[in-house]
N, C-alpha and C positions, 0 to 999 in steps of 0.2 A: 653607183659607182661598182665596181664589181672590186669584188673584197678575196684577198689572197692569190692573185693571178699573178701578179708583178712584184716580182722579190725584194726591190727597193723601194717600193710606196711606203708612204709614212701616214698614218691613218691619226685623228685625236681619238682619245678615250674619254669615256665619259660614265659615270656611273648613275644610273637612273633606279628608282626602286618602285617597284609597281606596287600599289595601293590594292588592297581587295578589289576584285571587281574589275580591275586594271586589265588591258590585253594589250599585247604587243605583236603587231603584225609584219612579217617579212616576206618578200615577195620579188620576183624577177621579172622584168619588162614582159615576159610572153604572157603573163596573168594579164595584164592590163592592154596590151597591144593587140590583142585577138580582135579579128575583125567578124563582122556578120557579112552576108554576102554582098551587099553594097559600099564595103569598103569602110565603113564607121568602126571605130574602136571601141571596146569594152569599155576602158578609161579608169582612172583612179577614182571620180566620183562615184562611178555606178559600184564601183569596189565598194567605196566607203559606207553608201547608203545598203548595201547588202548584208553588210556586217554591220553597221549599228541597229537595224532591225533584228539582229539575232545575237545581244550582248549578253543575255542571260542564257546561251547554249553553252554547251562545252566546243573545246577547241576544235576537237575531232568532227563534230556538227557543224563547226562554223566553215572547216575544209570542204568539207563537202556540199554546202551549201553552193560554195564557190565554184566548185568543179561542175556540179550540174548547171549553175548558172553560166557560165563560160561557153560549154557545150552545146545547152540551148542557144544561147546567144549567136554562136557560130554555126549553129546547125550541122555540129561533125562532134565525134566524138574522140579523135586526134588532134594534136595540138600542132601546129605549124613550126610553132619555135617552145625554147625551153620552157617549165611550167613549173618553179618550186615557189611553192607556198608555206610558209612557216606561222604557227599563229600559238604566240603562249598565254597565258593566262592565270593570273593571281585568284585561286579561289577560296582563300581564308587567310585570316589574319595572323593565324600561325606561323612562326617562323623554324626552321630548322636547325 
């Protein structure tokens, strides 16, 4: 669901605590709907598999892996749709 583009939309809120080692991944549809030359989509399952193999990496490394994988998948350097990917990681038990 698009956030913030309709002023009268109401959203549920919830507090989620990330434990050390947890990651939160936010992305737009352009990340998973990018297509290869035959028209197949990259898809959420492929994205999840890619990220699960890199859970020990930094958020920046995970993002770069997705960028490389989607470009390779599509066979292009440019994206035909929006491509926004945010990854947050909790790296230690210390609180601020």
